Each structure stands twice: as structure tokens, then as C-alpha cells.
PATIZA-726623 format. One record per atom (N, C-alpha, C): atom name; y, z, x. Coordinates in steps of 0.05 Angstrom, whole numbers, always signed. Atoms other than C-alpha are relative to their C-alpha. Example, Ala and Ser with C-alpha at 12.3 -4.5 7.8 and 13.67 -1.06 7.14 Angstrom:
2
   atomo        y        z        x
       N      -24       +0      +18
      CA      -90     +156     +246
       C      +24       +0      +18
       N      -24       -1      -16
      CA      -21     +143     +273
       C      +22      +14      -15
// end
This chain:
144
   atomo        y        z        x
       N      -11      -20      +18
      CA     -525     -825     +708
       C      +30       -2       -2
       N      -29       +0       +1
      CA     -453     -840     +723
       C      +11      -16      -23
       N      -10      +15      +23
      CA     -444     -893     +669
       C      -15       +6      -25
       N      +16       -6      +24
      CA     -495     -865     +622
       C      +14      +21      -17
       N      -12      -19      +18
      CA     -477     -825     +561
       C      -19      +24       -3
       N      +17      -24       +3
      CA     -503     -753     +559
       C       +4      +10      -29
       N       -1       -7      +28
      CA     -520     -730     +489
       C      -19      +24       -4
       N      +17      -22       +6
      CA     -549     -666     +460
       C      -21       -9      -21
       N      +20       +7      +19
      CA     -615     -676     +425
       C      -21      +23       -1
       N      +19      -22       +4
      CA     -656     -618     +397
       C       +4      +21      +22
       N       -8      -21      -20
      CA     -620     -569     +444
       C       -7       -8      +28
       N       +5       +9      -27
      CA     -639     -611     +505
       C      +19      -23       +6
       N      -18      +22       -8
      CA     -593     -657     +544
       C      -18      -23      +10
       N      +15      +23      -11
      CA     -619     -727     +556
       C      +19      -23       +4
       N      -16      +23       -6
      CA     -591     -792     +582
       C       -9      -23      -17
       N       +8      +21      +18
      CA     -590     -848     +531
       C       -9      -25      +14
       N       +9      +24      -15
      CA     -599     -901     +584
       C      -28       +3      +10
       N      +27       -4      -10
      CA     -663     -870     +610
       C      -20       +2      -22
       N      +18       -2      +23
      CA     -691     -861     +540
       C      -10      -27       -9
       N       +9      +27       +9
      CA     -695     -936     +528
       C      -22       -9      +19
       N      +22       +9      -16
      CA     -761     -964     +551
       C       +4      -30       +4
       N       -5      +29       -6
      CA     -751    -1032     +585
       C      -26      -15       +1
       N      +22      +18       -1
      CA     -798    -1089     +577
       C       +2      -14      +27
       N       -2      +10      -27
      CA     -813    -1111     +649
       C       +2      -30       +1
       N       +0      +29       -1
      CA     -823    -1184     +632
       C      +27      -11       -9
       N      -24      +13      +10
      CA     -758    -1197     +594
       C      +25      +17       +6
       N      -22      -18       -5
      CA     -713    -1140     +617
       C      +15       +8      -25
       N      -12       -8      +26
      CA     -699    -1122     +544
       C      -11      +27       -8
       N      +11      -26       +9
      CA     -704    -1053     +513
       C      -21       -5      -21
       N      +21       +3      +19
      CA     -766    -1044     +472
       C       +9      +11      -27
       N       -6       -8      +27
      CA     -767    -1029     +397
       C       +1      +31       -1
       N       +2      -29       +0
      CA     -785     -956     +411
       C      +27      +12       +7
       N      -26      -10       -9
      CA     -719     -944     +448
       C      +21       -5      -22
       N      -20       +7      +21
      CA     -679     -978     +392
       C       -3      +19      -23
       N       +4      -19      +23
      CA     -712     -936     +338
       C       +9      +28       +7
       N       -9      -26       -8
      CA     -700     -873     +377
       C      +31       +2       +0
       N      -29       +0       +0
      CA     -627     -892     +386
       C      +11       +1      -28
       N       -8       +0      +27
      CA     -621     -906     +312
       C       -4      +28      -13
       N       +6      -27      +10
      CA     -653     -839     +295
       C      +21      +19      +11
       N      -19      -18      -13
      CA     -608     -806     +345
       C      +28       -3      -12
       N      -26       +4      +13
      CA     -546     -837     +312
       C       +0      +15      -27
       N       +1      -15      +26
      CA     -569     -808     +245
       C       +2      +30       +6
       N       -2      -28       -7
      CA     -577     -741     +279
       C      +29       +8       +6
       N      -28       -5       -7
      CA     -506     -746     +306
       C      +16       +2      -26
       N      -14       +0      +25
      CA     -481     -763     +237
       C       -6      +25      -16
       N       +8      -24      +14
      CA     -520     -705     +207
       C      +14      +24      +14
       N      -13      -22      -14
      CA     -493     -659     +261
       C      +30       +0       -5
       N      -29       +2       +6
      CA     -422     -684     +248
       C       +5      +11      -27
       N       -3      -10      +27
      CA     -430     -671     +174
       C       -3      +31       +0
       N       +5      -28       -1
      CA     -458     -602     +190
       C      +25      +14      +13
       N      -23      -12      -13
      CA     -400     -587     +237
       C      +25       -2      -18
       N      -22       +2      +19
      CA     -350     -612     +185
       C       -3      +21      -22
       N       +5      -21      +21
      CA     -382     -566     +133
       C       +6      +28      +12
       N       -5      -26      -13
      CA     -379     -507     +182
       C      +30       +4       +4
       N      -29       -2       -4
      CA     -307     -523     +198
       C      +14       +7      -26
       N      -12       -6      +26
      CA     -289     -523     +124
       C       -6      +29       -7
       N       +7      -28       +6
      CA     -326     -456     +116
       C      +18      +19      +17
       N      -17      -17      -17
      CA     -288     -427     +175
       C      +29       +0       -9
       N      -27       +2      +11
      CA     -222     -452     +146
       C       +2      +18      -25
       N       +0      -17      +24
      CA     -240     -418      +80
       C       -1      +30       +8
       N       +0      -28       -9
      CA     -257     -353     +117
       C      +27       +8      +11
       N      -27       -6      -11
      CA     -191     -358     +154
       C      +20       +4      -23
       N      -18       -2      +23
      CA     -155     -368      +88
       C       -4      +27      -14
       N       +5      -26      +13
      CA     -189     -307      +57
       C       +9      +23      +17
       N       -9      -21      -19
      CA     -175     -266     +119
       C      +30       +3       -1
       N      -29       -1       +2
      CA     -102     -284     +114
       C       +9      +13      -26
       N       -6      -12      +26
      CA     -101     -265      +40
       C       -5      +31       +2
       N       +6      -28       -3
      CA     -134     -198      +57
       C      +21      +14      +17
       N      -21      -11      -17
      CA      -83     -187     +112
       C      +26       +4      -17
       N      -24       -2      +17
      CA      -26     -201      +63
       C       -3      +23      -20
       N       +5      -22      +18
      CA      -57     -153      +13
       C       +3      +27      +13
       N       -2      -26      -14
      CA      -63      -97      +64
       C      +28       +6       +8
       N      -28       -4       -8
      CA       +8     -108      +88
       C      +16       +9      -25
       N      -13       -7      +25
      CA      +31     -105      +15
       C       -7      +29       -8
       N       +9      -27       +7
      CA      -10      -43       +2
       C      +13      +21      +19
       N      -13      -19      -19
      CA      +18      -10      +65
       C      +29       +6       -8
       N      -27       -4       +7
      CA      +89      -21      +43
       C       +2      +15      -27
       N       +1      -15      +26
      CA      +72       +4      -28
       C       -6      +29       +5
       N       +7      -28       -6
      CA      +40      +67       +1
       C      +23      +14      +14
       N      -23      -12      -13
      CA     +100      +79      +46
       C      +22       +7      -21
       N      -20       -5      +21
      CA     +146      +72      -15
       C       -8      +24      -18
       N      +10      -22      +16
      CA     +102     +119      -56
       C       +3      +26      +16
       N       -4      -24      -16
      CA     +104     +169       +2
       C      +28       +9       -1
       N      -29       -8       +1
      CA     +180     +167       +2
       C       +6      +11      -28
       N       -4      -10      +27
      CA     +179     +177      -74
       C      -11      +28       -3
       N      +12      -26       +2
      CA     +132     +236      -68
       C      +18      +21      +15
       N      -18      -18      -14
      CA     +178     +267      -16
       C      +25       +6      -16
       N      -24       -4      +17
      CA     +238     +257      -62
       C       -7      +19      -23
       N       +8      -17      +22
      CA     +200     +289     -120
       C       -4      +29      +10
       N       +4      -26      -11
      CA     +179     +347      -76
       C      +26      +14       +6
       N      -27      -11       -6
      CA     +251     +357      -53
       C      +14       +8      -26
       N      -12       -6      +25
      CA     +275     +354     -125
       C      -12      +25      -14
       N      +14      -23      +11
      CA     +223     +404     -148
       C       +9      +26      +14
       N      -10      -24      -15
      CA     +244     +452      -93
       C      +28       +7       -8
       N      -28       -5       +9
      CA     +317     +444     -113
       C       +0      +12      -28
       N       +1      -11      +27
      CA     +300     +457     -186
       C      -10      +29       +0
       N      +10      -27       -2
      CA     +260     +518     -167
       C      +22      +19       +9
       N      -22      -17      -10
      CA     +320     +546     -128
       C      +21       +3      -22
       N      -19       -1      +22
      CA     +366     +529     -186
       C       -9      +19      -22
       N      +10      -18      +20
      CA     +321     +566     -235
       C       +2      +29       +9
       N       -2      -27      -11
      CA     +319     +627     -190
       C      +29      +10       -1
       N      -29       -7       +2
      CA     +396     +626     -185
       C       +8       +5      -28
       N       -7       -3      +28
      CA     +402     +617     -260
       C      -10      +27      -11
       N      +11      -26       +9
      CA     +356     +677     -273
       C      +17      +23      +10
       N      -17      -21      -11
      CA     +398     +719     -226
       C      +27       +2      -14
       N      -26       +1      +14
      CA     +462     +697     -260
       C       -3      +11      -29
       N       +5      -11      +27
      CA     +432     +713     -329
       C       -3      +30       +1
       N       +2      -29       -3
      CA     +412     +782     -305
       C      +27      +13       +4
       N      -27      -11       -6
      CA     +482     +794     -278
       C      +17       -1      -25
       N      -16       +3      +25
      CA     +513     +768     -343
       C       -9      +21      -20
       N      +10      -20      +18
      CA     +468     +815     -383
       C      +11      +28       +8
       N      -11      -26       -9
      CA     +490     +874     -340
       C      +29       +3       -7
       N      -28       -1       +6
      CA     +562     +856     -348
       C       +4       +2      -30
       N       -2       -2      +29
      CA     +552     +846     -422
       C       -6      +28      -10
       N       +6      -27       +9
      CA     +520     +914     -430
       C      +22      +19       +8
       N      -21      -19       -8
      CA     +574     +949     -390
       C      +26       -6      -16
       N      -23       +6      +17
      CA     +628     +911     -429
       C       -3      +11      -28
       N       +5      -11      +27
      CA     +596     +931     -495
       C       +4      +30       +0
       N       -4      -29       -2
      CA     +596    +1003     -471
       C      +30       +6       +1
       N      -29       -4       -2
      CA     +670     +997     -453
       C      +13       -5      -26
       N      -12       +6      +26
      CA     +687     +964     -519
       C       -7      +22      -20
       N       +8      -21      +18
      CA     +647    +1017     -555
       C      +17      +25       +5
       N      -17      -22       -6
      CA     +686    +1071     -519
       C      +29       -4       -9
       N      -28       +7       +8
      CA     +752    +1036     -532
       C       +3       +2      -30
       N       -1       -1      +29
      CA     +736    +1030     -606
       C       +0      +29       -9
       N       +1      -29       +7
      CA     +719    +1104     -609
       C      +27      +13       +5
       N      -26      -11       -7
      CA     +784    +1122     -574
       C      +21       -9      -21
       N      -19      +10      +20
      CA     +824    +1078     -622
       C       -4      +14      -27
       N       +6      -14      +25
      CA     +789    +1110     -682
       C      +10      +29       +1
       N       -9      -28       -3
      CA     +804    +1179     -656
       C      +30       +1       -2
       N      -29       +0       +1
      CA     +877    +1161     -645
       C      +10       -6      -28
       N       -8       +6      +28
      CA     +883    +1131     -715
       C       -5      +24      -18
       N       +6      -24      +16
      CA     +851    +1192     -744
       C      +21      +22       +6
       N      -20      -20       -8
      CA     +899    +1237     -706
       C      +27       -7      -12
       N      -25       +9      +11
      CA     +959    +1195     -727
       C       +0       +4      -30
       N       +2       -3      +29
      CA     +935    +1196     -799
       C       +2      +29       -8
       N       -2      -28       +6
      CA     +927    +1271     -798
       C      +28      +10       +4
       N      -27       -9       -5
      CA     +995    +1281     -768
       C      +19      -10      -23
       N      -16      +11      +22
      CA    +1026    +1236     -821
       C       -5      +16      -26
       N       +7      -15      +24
      CA     +989    +1274     -875
       C      +13      +28       +0
       N      -12      -27       -2
      CA    +1014    +1342     -850
       C      +30       -2       +0
       N      -29       +2       -1
      CA    +1084    +1317     -839
       C      +11       -7      -28
       N       -9       +9      +26
      CA    +1091    +1286     -907
       C       -6      +21      -22
       N       +7      -20      +20
      CA    +1064    +1344     -944
       C      +20      +21       +0
// end
């Protein structure tokens, strides 16, 4: 067994040197051993082709897995960016809401000031009219 080649055949290990049937008279391998060796070589070639095909399939699976990984990494970064954008929008909406509340308060204050100013101006106009009337009456009585 030390110089013999061990080969897998139909899920069993066998020794190729022991598989050859020797002809006792001529010390030559018989035809049966040669045919089995030839068949076995075809099986090895078929197994090699099968292994090559499986290797190509595995490479294709590896390629697809890499593409999927790249897509998920890209999606992760896009989602993170969208999350940051949503946070910015939320912050901006909160700021706008505060600005609207401040603006409403300022409008109310301006309306109050406007109403009090109009009352003041109304009073001032009435006082001016009274003074003009008084001055006019005085002029009328003095000139007469």
C-alpha cells in the first residue's frame, strides 16, 4: 500500500494496485483491471468536471454575496443620511413653530400698542380741535 495510489470510487476508498487482477502465467494485468482503470479515469474526469462546475457556482455565489453586501452597505449609509436629514427637518420645524409663536405674540403686542396709540391720537385730535375752537371764539369776540 505504500507505493499504491489511493483513490475514491463510489464513496469507497480502494487501492488501484490491488484492483488489477494479475494473470499468474504471464505476470501481466488482465483486461478486466485495465477496463476498470479506464472507467475509473473517466469517473475522475467526470468528477473533475463536476468539481469545476461547483467551483464556478461557488464563485458566482461569492460574487452575488459581495454585491449584496455592497448594496446593504450603500443602503445603510443612505439610511443614515436620511436619518440626519429627518433630524434637520424636525429641528427646522421646531424652530419655525417657535418663530410663529413669537410672531403671533409680537403681532398681538403691536395691535395693543396700535389701539392705545389710536386712542392717544384720538384724544390729541380732540384736544387740538377744542383749542382751535376756543381760539376761534376768542378771536371772534375780540374782533367784534
